[in-house]
MARKEKE-555299 format. One line per field, with one value per residue: residue number from 0; residue in one letter; x, y, z of N, C-alpha, C, O in turn. Coordinates in steps of 0.1 Angstrom, whole numbers. Atoms other than C-alpha are relative to their C-alpha. Layout:
BEGIN
seq = NUM;...
type = a;...
n_c1 = X;...
n_c2 = Y;...
n_c3 = Z;...
ca_c1 = X;...
ca_c2 = Y;...
ca_c3 = Z;...
c_c1 = X;...
c_c2 = Y;...
c_c3 = Z;...
o_c1 = X;...
o_c2 = Y;...
o_c3 = Z;...
//
This chain:
BEGIN
seq = 0;1;2;3;4;5;6;7;8;9;10;11;12;13;14;15;16;17;18;19;20;21;22;23;24;25;26;27;28;29;30;31;32;33;34;35;36;37;38;39;40;41;42;43;44;45;46;47;48;49;50;51;52;53;54;55;56;57;58;59;60;61;62;63;64;65;66;67;68;69;70;71;72;73;74;75;76;77;78;79;80;81;82;83;84;85;86;87;88;89;90;91;92;93;94;95;96;97;98;99;100;101;102;103;104;105;106;107;108;109;110;111;112;113;114;115;116;117;118;119;120;121;122;123;124;125;126;127;128;129;130;131;132;133;134;135;136;137;138;139;140;141;142;143;144;145;146;147;148;149;150;151;152;153;154;155;156;157;158;159;160;161;162;163;164;165;166;167;168;169;170;171;172;173;174;175;176;177;178;179;180;181;182;183;184;185;186;187;188;189;190;191;192;193;194;195;196;197;198;199;200;201;202;203;204;205;206;207;208;209;210;211;212;213;214;215;216;217;218;219;220;221;222;223;224;225;226;227;228;229;230;231;232;233;234;235;236;237;238;239;240;241;242;243;244;245;246;247;248;249;250;251;252;253;254;255;256;257;258;259;260;261;262;263;264;265;266;267;268;269;270;271;272;273;274;275;276;277;278;279
type = m;t;t;s;t;n;a;t;d;n;s;r;d;i;e;r;i;a;t;r;l;r;m;h;v;i;d;m;v;a;p;s;g;q;g;y;v;q;q;g;l;g;a;a;d;i;f;a;s;l;y;f;a;v;a;r;h;d;p;s;d;p;t;w;v;d;r;d;r;i;f;l;t;t;a;h;n;t;a;i;f;y;a;t;l;a;e;r;g;f;f;d;i;d;r;l;k;t;y;v;t;d;g;s;t;l;e;i;n;s;s;e;r;m;g;p;f;i;e;a;t;c;g;s;l;g;q;g;l;s;v;a;v;g;c;a;l;a;a;k;r;q;k;r;s;s;r;f;y;v;i;i;g;d;g;e;m;q;e;g;q;v;w;e;a;a;m;l;a;g;a;c;g;l;d;n;l;c;l;i;v;d;y;d;f;l;q;s;e;g;p;m;d;k;v;m;s;l;e;p;l;v;t;k;m;e;s;f;g;f;d;v;q;d;i;d;g;n;n;i;g;a;l;l;a;a;f;d;r;a;q;n;t;e;g;k;p;s;c;i;k;a;n;t;l;v;g;k;g;v;s;s;l;e;g;l;m;f;h;q;l;r;f;p;a;e;v;a;q;s;a;r;a;e;l;q;g;k;l;t
n_c1 = 7;-6;2;-4;-17;-1;-16;-7;9;-9;6;-11;-1;11;-3;-9;10;6;-9;-1;16;3;-11;4;12;-5;-4;9;3;-9;-1;9;2;14;10;6;-9;6;7;-7;-8;7;4;-13;1;13;-7;-9;7;13;-4;-9;-1;13;10;-5;0;-11;-4;-4;12;10;14;6;14;7;-8;11;0;1;5;-3;13;-7;-5;-8;-15;-9;-16;-2;5;-9;-12;1;3;-14;-11;1;-3;8;-8;-15;-1;-6;12;4;-3;8;12;11;-7;8;-2;-5;13;0;7;4;10;-7;11;1;-6;-13;-1;7;-1;7;11;14;-2;5;0;13;-3;15;8;-7;5;9;-8;-7;11;2;-12;-3;11;-3;-14;7;8;-7;-11;-16;-8;-2;1;0;-3;0;-8;7;0;11;8;6;8;11;10;12;-5;-9;8;10;-7;1;12;-1;-8;5;9;-1;-11;-13;-14;-10;0;-4;4;-8;4;-13;8;-12;9;-2;6;-4;4;-7;1;13;12;4;9;10;-5;5;4;-12;-2;1;15;9;-3;7;13;2;-2;-15;-7;-11;-15;-8;-16;-9;-3;-10;-4;3;6;15;10;-1;11;15;2;1;14;8;-1;5;14;12;15;0;-10;-10;-5;-12;-1;-15;-7;-12;-6;-8;-13;-8;-13;-9;2;5;14;10;11;7;13;3;4;-11;-11;-8;-9;-10;-10;-11;7;-1;-15;-2;7;-3;-14;3;6;-9;-1;9;-2;-17
n_c2 = -13;-12;-13;-11;-2;-13;0;-7;-8;-13;-13;-8;7;-7;-13;4;4;-11;-8;7;-5;-15;4;3;-9;-9;6;4;-12;-10;0;-8;-15;-2;14;-1;-4;-4;10;12;-3;-1;13;11;8;6;13;11;8;10;12;6;6;5;10;11;4;9;-2;8;3;-11;10;3;-3;-8;-12;-13;-7;-12;-12;-16;-6;-12;9;-7;-6;13;0;7;15;10;0;11;14;2;-1;10;14;3;0;-6;-15;-5;-5;-9;-12;1;-13;-9;2;3;17;4;2;-12;-11;-10;2;13;7;12;4;-1;20;0;-12;-15;8;-5;-14;-12;-12;-7;-3;-1;16;12;4;9;13;8;4;13;10;2;8;13;6;1;11;14;-3;-1;-8;-14;-13;-10;-13;-6;-13;-9;-13;-10;-7;6;3;-8;9;5;14;4;0;13;13;-4;5;15;3;-4;8;14;4;7;-3;6;-10;-14;-8;-10;-13;-14;-11;-11;-13;-4;9;-6;-13;-8;4;6;-7;-12;6;4;8;14;-1;8;16;9;0;4;17;8;0;13;14;6;-4;-9;-4;-9;-1;-5;11;0;6;13;8;-3;9;11;3;-1;13;10;-6;4;15;6;-4;14;-8;-14;-5;-11;-12;-8;-15;-1;-12;2;-11;1;-3;5;5;-6;-13;-10;4;3;-10;-7;5;2;13;7;-10;-1;3;-3;7;-6;2;18;0;-5;10;17;-3;-1;14;9;-4;6;15;1
n_c3 = -3;-1;-10;4;3;1;0;-12;-10;-9;2;8;13;12;2;13;10;3;9;10;9;1;9;14;5;10;14;10;8;5;15;7;-4;-7;-3;-13;-9;-16;-5;-6;-12;-13;-7;0;-13;3;10;-7;-13;4;9;-3;-13;-5;8;2;15;6;13;8;0;0;2;-11;-4;-14;2;-4;14;0;11;-2;8;8;8;11;-7;6;-5;-15;0;8;-6;-12;1;8;-12;-4;9;8;13;-2;-3;13;11;-1;10;11;-5;8;12;6;0;-12;-7;-12;11;-8;-9;0;6;0;8;-4;-7;-11;-8;1;-6;7;11;-7;6;-4;-13;-8;2;-11;-11;2;3;-12;-6;5;-3;-14;-4;6;-7;-12;1;4;-13;5;-8;7;-4;12;-5;9;-2;6;2;-5;11;5;-7;6;11;-8;0;-13;-11;1;-5;-16;-6;1;-9;-14;-2;-3;-11;7;-8;8;8;-4;7;-2;8;3;-2;2;1;16;12;13;4;-12;-13;-5;-7;11;12;-7;-12;-6;-14;-9;8;-10;-6;10;-3;-15;3;10;-4;0;-9;11;-10;9;-6;6;11;0;-12;0;-13;-1;13;-8;-14;8;9;-12;-6;9;-1;-10;0;2;0;8;9;-3;9;-3;9;-2;7;6;5;14;1;-13;0;9;-5;12;5;-9;-3;14;4;14;2;7;-4;9;-7;6;-2;-12;-12;0;-4;-16;-6;0;-7;-14;-6;0;-10;-10;2;-1
ca_c1 = 1;12;18;26;60;59;93;99;82;110;97;135;135;102;113;142;118;98;127;135;100;103;136;119;89;114;131;102;88;118;119;87;90;54;31;20;50;36;10;35;59;33;19;53;47;13;28;57;39;10;30;61;48;9;-8;-2;8;33;50;61;25;3;-31;-28;-66;-64;-41;-50;-62;-52;-69;-56;-88;-69;-57;-36;-12;8;45;42;21;42;74;60;51;85;104;86;93;62;79;119;128;144;107;100;121;91;69;40;64;46;40;46;18;31;3;-7;-39;-27;-51;-57;-37;-4;-11;-29;-14;-34;-67;-92;-90;-99;-97;-130;-127;-153;-156;-126;-143;-173;-154;-134;-167;-179;-147;-147;-185;-178;-146;-171;-195;-169;-152;-118;-94;-84;-81;-91;-75;-83;-62;-83;-81;-96;-109;-118;-139;-165;-180;-214;-203;-179;-206;-231;-203;-197;-230;-230;-199;-212;-242;-229;-201;-172;-144;-123;-122;-101;-103;-73;-82;-48;-59;-33;-61;-53;-74;-73;-92;-71;-71;-99;-116;-116;-134;-155;-148;-153;-154;-160;-150;-145;-181;-195;-176;-183;-218;-216;-209;-166;-143;-121;-86;-72;-35;-3;0;35;43;53;48;12;3;15;-6;-36;-33;-29;-61;-79;-68;-81;-115;-146;-182;-171;-150;-119;-112;-80;-78;-40;-29;-3;22;25;59;71;109;120;125;119;86;72;37;34;-1;2;-20;6;39;59;93;125;154;178;150;146;184;184;156;169;205;185;166;197;213;189;199;239
ca_c2 = 0;34;60;92;106;141;157;176;190;215;250;262;235;248;283;272;253;282;305;279;282;318;314;293;318;343;322;312;346;366;352;367;398;396;375;363;374;389;364;335;351;359;322;303;296;283;259;247;240;221;201;195;189;183;166;131;121;102;118;85;75;104;81;69;65;76;104;139;161;194;223;256;270;303;282;310;315;285;300;289;258;241;254;234;203;204;209;181;153;154;161;172;207;212;212;242;263;255;278;293;284;276;235;233;217;242;264;298;283;247;218;181;177;181;142;133;158;184;172;194;222;254;277;292;312;303;261;246;248;229;201;197;197;167;150;154;142;111;102;106;81;55;63;69;88;116;152;180;210;240;272;301;336;364;380;351;344;371;344;333;296;296;304;276;251;268;260;228;222;234;217;183;187;179;180;162;196;228;258;281;316;337;366;393;421;419;413;423;453;466;464;442;468;493;468;447;438;402;417;405;372;355;360;350;318;306;315;287;264;264;265;299;307;338;341;354;335;341;327;290;282;298;278;245;249;261;230;208;226;217;180;177;196;170;181;212;222;244;277;294;331;333;368;370;400;399;402;384;379;402;437;457;440;435;454;465;458;445;417;411;426;438;425;437;417;437;435;395;394;415;393;360;375;385;351;332;351;338;303;309
ca_c3 = 3;-9;19;23;10;25;22;57;86;95;94;81;55;38;42;17;-2;-4;-15;-42;-57;-56;-78;-103;-106;-118;-142;-157;-163;-171;-205;-217;-198;-180;-161;-127;-108;-78;-72;-73;-50;-24;-23;-23;14;10;-19;0;34;17;-11;11;47;48;19;14;-23;-42;-69;-82;-81;-89;-95;-60;-48;-11;-23;-8;-39;-43;-64;-76;-86;-98;-124;-145;-115;-133;-124;-86;-93;-119;-99;-68;-86;-105;-71;-57;-84;-103;-134;-145;-133;-167;-184;-164;-190;-217;-195;-219;-251;-281;-281;-244;-220;-194;-208;-189;-176;-159;-173;-172;-203;-183;-163;-135;-112;-121;-103;-124;-154;-136;-162;-156;-124;-96;-106;-84;-53;-68;-83;-48;-31;-53;-47;-10;-7;-30;-6;24;10;-1;35;19;39;14;23;-4;-4;-25;-31;-41;-52;-32;-63;-74;-45;-60;-84;-72;-81;-50;-27;-39;-32;2;12;0;19;52;49;44;71;48;74;48;29;33;17;13;4;-11;1;-13;-18;-57;-86;-123;-121;-88;-50;-36;-13;-45;-65;-43;-8;7;42;67;49;84;96;61;62;97;86;62;82;81;107;97;110;99;97;82;48;47;80;77;114;112;79;95;128;105;83;117;131;100;100;132;128;129;115;96;64;69;57;60;51;45;41;19;5;-33;-43;-9;-8;-33;-18;-49;-57;-23;-21;-60;-69;-103;-117;-144;-138;-164;-157;-170;-176;-150;-125;-130;-125;-91;-80;-85;-72;-37;-34;-43;-15;12;1;11
c_c1 = 7;1;5;13;0;13;4;-13;6;-3;12;5;-12;0;8;-5;-6;7;5;-10;-2;10;-6;-11;6;5;-8;-8;7;2;-11;-2;-13;-5;-3;10;-3;-9;8;10;-7;-5;10;-1;-10;6;10;-4;-10;6;16;0;-15;-7;8;-3;13;4;4;-11;-12;-15;-4;-13;-3;11;-7;2;2;-4;2;-10;4;10;11;10;8;13;-2;-7;10;15;0;0;13;9;-4;-3;-12;3;16;-2;1;-14;-6;3;-8;-12;-6;8;-9;2;-2;-14;3;-8;-7;-10;4;-17;4;10;15;2;-8;2;-6;-13;-12;4;-11;2;-9;1;-13;-2;8;-6;-13;3;7;-11;-9;7;-1;-15;0;10;-8;-7;7;9;16;7;7;-4;0;1;-1;4;-10;0;-9;-10;-8;-16;-15;-10;-11;1;5;-11;-12;8;2;-9;-2;7;-4;-11;2;12;11;10;10;5;8;3;10;-1;15;-4;10;-5;2;-9;1;-2;6;-4;-16;-10;-1;-10;-13;3;-5;-2;-15;0;1;-12;-8;3;-4;-17;-9;4;15;3;11;11;5;14;9;2;14;11;1;-4;-15;-7;-3;-10;-13;-1;-2;-14;-11;-3;-7;-14;-10;-13;1;11;8;-1;12;5;16;1;10;7;5;16;10;10;9;-4;-6;-12;-8;-13;-6;-9;-2;-4;9;7;9;14;14;10;12;-10;-2;12;5;-8;5;12;-6;-4;14;11;-2;4;15;-1
c_c2 = 12;8;12;5;14;4;6;3;12;11;7;-8;5;12;3;-5;11;12;-7;2;14;3;-3;7;10;-4;-2;13;7;-2;7;14;6;-10;1;-3;1;-11;-15;2;1;-11;-7;-6;-8;-13;-9;-6;-12;-10;-7;-2;-3;-7;-11;-5;-6;3;-11;-10;7;-8;-5;3;6;11;12;10;13;10;12;1;14;-6;8;4;-14;-1;-6;-16;-8;1;-9;-16;-4;-5;-13;-14;-1;-1;7;13;6;3;14;14;-2;9;9;-1;-9;-17;-7;-4;8;14;12;-4;-18;-8;-13;-6;-7;-16;2;6;9;-8;6;13;10;11;10;2;-4;-20;-7;-6;-8;-14;-8;-6;-14;-11;-7;-10;-15;-7;-4;-11;-15;1;-3;13;14;9;7;16;9;14;9;13;10;7;-10;-6;15;-6;-7;-16;-4;-2;-12;-10;3;-6;-13;-8;2;-11;-14;-4;-7;6;-6;13;15;8;12;15;8;13;15;13;5;-3;8;15;11;-6;-7;7;12;-6;-6;-10;-13;-1;0;-18;-8;-4;-10;-17;-7;2;-11;-10;-4;5;9;4;13;4;7;-13;-3;-3;-16;-6;3;-8;-12;-3;3;-11;-11;3;-7;-14;-6;8;-10;10;12;-2;12;11;5;11;4;12;2;13;-3;7;-7;-5;6;14;11;-1;-1;12;7;-11;1;-13;-3;6;2;-3;1;-8;1;-2;-13;-4;3;-12;-11;2;1;-15;-9;6;-5;-14;-6;0
c_c3 = -4;13;-3;-2;2;4;11;10;7;-6;-9;-15;-9;-2;-11;-12;-9;-11;-13;-10;-5;-15;-13;-4;-9;-11;-7;-5;-5;-14;-9;4;10;3;15;11;15;9;4;11;13;3;1;12;0;-7;8;12;-5;-8;8;18;5;-8;-1;-17;-1;-13;-11;-3;3;-1;13;7;14;1;7;-11;4;-12;-4;-13;-8;-8;-9;11;1;6;12;-2;-9;9;10;-6;-4;12;8;-6;-5;-14;1;2;-14;-6;4;-10;-13;5;-11;-16;-7;1;15;8;16;-4;15;9;2;-6;0;-11;7;4;11;12;1;2;-9;-8;6;-6;2;12;9;0;7;12;-1;-3;14;8;-1;4;15;5;-4;13;12;-1;-1;10;1;12;-5;6;-14;3;-14;0;-10;-1;8;-10;-6;8;-4;-8;8;3;14;12;2;5;12;7;0;10;17;2;2;10;-3;8;-6;-10;8;-9;3;-7;2;1;-1;-7;-15;-7;-11;0;14;14;4;6;-8;-9;5;11;4;17;3;-4;14;6;-13;0;11;-2;-10;3;0;10;-6;9;-13;2;-13;-10;-3;12;1;13;-2;-11;7;10;-4;-8;10;4;-13;-2;9;1;-6;-4;-9;-11;6;-7;6;-5;3;-5;-8;-10;-13;-3;12;-5;-8;4;-6;-6;9;0;-11;-3;-14;-4;-11;-2;-12;7;-7;1;12;15;3;5;13;7;5;8;17;5;2;14;14;3;7;16
o_c1 = 18;-10;10;22;2;20;16;-25;2;-1;10;11;-10;-8;7;-2;-4;4;8;-8;-9;5;-5;-14;2;1;-5;-11;2;5;-8;-10;-14;-4;-4;9;-1;-6;6;11;-2;-7;6;1;-6;8;8;-2;-11;3;21;10;-17;-13;20;-14;21;1;6;-9;-20;-22;-16;-16;-13;15;-20;13;-3;1;-5;-9;-2;22;19;19;10;18;1;-1;16;22;9;6;17;16;5;-10;-15;-1;20;-11;-6;-14;-12;-4;-2;-21;0;3;-15;14;-5;-24;-5;-2;-11;-9;5;-28;16;14;20;10;-12;-7;-6;-15;-21;11;-24;5;-5;4;-24;-10;4;-5;-17;-3;6;-10;-14;3;-1;-15;-3;5;-7;-6;3;21;24;1;12;-15;8;-5;4;-1;-14;-3;-21;-22;-19;-26;-25;-22;-8;-2;0;-12;-16;3;-1;-6;-5;2;-1;-10;-4;16;17;15;20;15;5;8;8;2;19;-7;11;2;0;-12;5;5;3;-10;-26;-22;-7;-18;-25;6;-16;-6;-23;-7;-6;-12;-14;-4;-11;-24;-21;6;18;-3;19;10;6;18;4;5;17;23;-9;-11;-22;-19;-13;-17;-22;-13;-10;-21;-20;-14;-12;-19;-9;-16;-9;19;3;-6;13;13;20;-1;20;-1;16;20;22;10;21;-16;-14;-17;-20;-11;-16;-8;-9;3;11;4;13;16;17;11;19;-5;-1;12;14;-2;4;13;0;0;17;15;7;4;18;10
o_c2 = 12;10;14;1;21;-2;4;2;19;11;14;-3;8;17;12;-1;13;16;2;6;17;8;4;4;12;0;-2;13;14;7;14;21;17;-21;11;-11;-7;-14;-23;-7;-4;-11;-18;-18;-20;-24;-21;-18;-23;-22;-17;-4;-8;-17;-10;-7;-7;-4;-8;-20;4;-1;-7;14;12;14;13;13;18;8;21;-2;17;-5;1;12;-20;-11;-18;-27;-17;-9;-17;-25;-15;-15;-20;-23;-12;-11;12;19;15;14;21;24;3;15;19;7;-19;-22;-19;2;9;25;9;-1;-25;-2;-15;-17;-17;-23;13;6;16;-17;-1;22;8;21;22;-8;-1;-25;-17;-18;-13;-23;-20;-18;-21;-21;-18;-19;-24;-18;-15;-19;-26;-2;-8;21;23;7;4;24;6;22;6;18;9;9;-7;-11;15;-2;-14;-21;-13;-12;-16;-18;-6;-14;-20;-16;-7;-20;-20;-16;-16;17;-5;10;20;2;20;16;12;18;22;21;17;-15;20;23;23;-17;-2;4;21;1;-2;-22;-15;-10;2;-28;-18;-15;-20;-26;-17;-6;-15;-19;-16;15;5;7;13;9;12;-24;-14;-1;-21;-17;-7;-11;-13;-13;-2;-14;-19;-7;-16;-18;-17;5;-15;21;17;-11;21;11;5;11;9;14;1;16;-8;17;-7;-14;4;18;19;8;-1;24;14;-23;9;-22;-16;16;-8;2;-9;-12;-8;-5;-17;-12;-3;-20;-15;-5;-6;-20;-15;-4;-6;-19;-18;-1
o_c3 = 1;17;-14;6;-8;12;12;8;16;-19;-19;-25;-21;-10;-19;-23;-21;-22;-21;-21;-14;-25;-23;-15;-20;-21;-19;-17;-14;-21;-19;-2;15;-4;22;20;25;21;14;20;23;16;5;12;1;-2;11;13;0;-5;3;24;16;-3;0;-23;8;-23;-23;-10;12;6;15;12;17;12;8;-15;14;-23;3;-25;-18;-5;-15;8;11;12;11;1;-4;10;12;1;1;13;12;0;-2;-20;11;-4;-18;-13;-4;-12;-23;-2;-16;-24;-2;3;17;6;25;-7;26;21;-8;-8;0;-8;3;-1;15;20;11;-5;-12;-2;7;1;4;19;5;7;11;15;10;3;17;12;8;8;19;13;4;16;17;8;2;8;9;18;2;13;-22;10;-24;8;-21;10;6;-8;-11;3;4;-10;18;14;21;19;13;13;19;15;10;18;25;10;10;12;4;5;1;-17;19;-19;12;-18;12;-10;9;-13;-19;-5;-10;-5;15;15;0;4;-3;-16;1;10;0;24;-6;0;13;12;-10;2;10;5;-11;-4;0;14;-14;21;-26;13;-23;-7;-6;12;4;13;-1;-11;13;11;2;-9;7;4;-10;-4;8;12;-17;1;-15;-9;13;-18;19;-15;13;-18;0;-19;-15;3;12;-14;-8;3;-1;-12;6;2;-11;-3;-19;0;-9;-8;-17;18;-13;13;17;26;15;15;18;15;16;18;25;16;12;20;23;14;9;22
//
């Protein structure tokens, strides 16, 4: 029987992994000169914690029936997603060099065409939670131990379908489901509070029957503690409001609110050098 092959539970190790993921994001986006740099840098700690310390999966057996499922419902945020999958061993790291090039399967929106380690095609925003809720409900009925993690964007939560899915998750008491909101206050039209605020998000999710935690999404210790609580919550789905800083880890980019960042070569070079310095 295949068992979990989590890489580490050491916070310092995960911090270093998150730094490597940020370096991959820089390297992947630099050739085109623009892309989802800010979101990827901000969410790196979430992805590192989830893939390397929390979720049960086996890169050598991606179809393991009792694996935990991770859904990236903001499917355009692929630089950090692909970087994580490669670093975790689902495919060769050299393949990252083909990111968004003609003919590459590493498309700007992730899809199941890449392989079974992509749990669902979520190119249309708002659909990922619905898919995950259906899967989590099926696992409950089959008495399987799998858990279901959904990474969603704060702007994406303005989609009505998200709230229909949340209502069902709460009504069914899906305690095998964990929604992680990458709360970076940024969407394509501008800052969240200027477009359409989600607040009070914690109160709203609690009213839908979720156990909710409001944490620093760039703090590895806080993330691991939040995931531990989610794993031990019974009778309710979990929601982790993970507040992240766009551009995290690169001093010149932190807090710059660009949905698609223009990324000159000299900025990429400087950013990579700064991140490399944190690994030495």
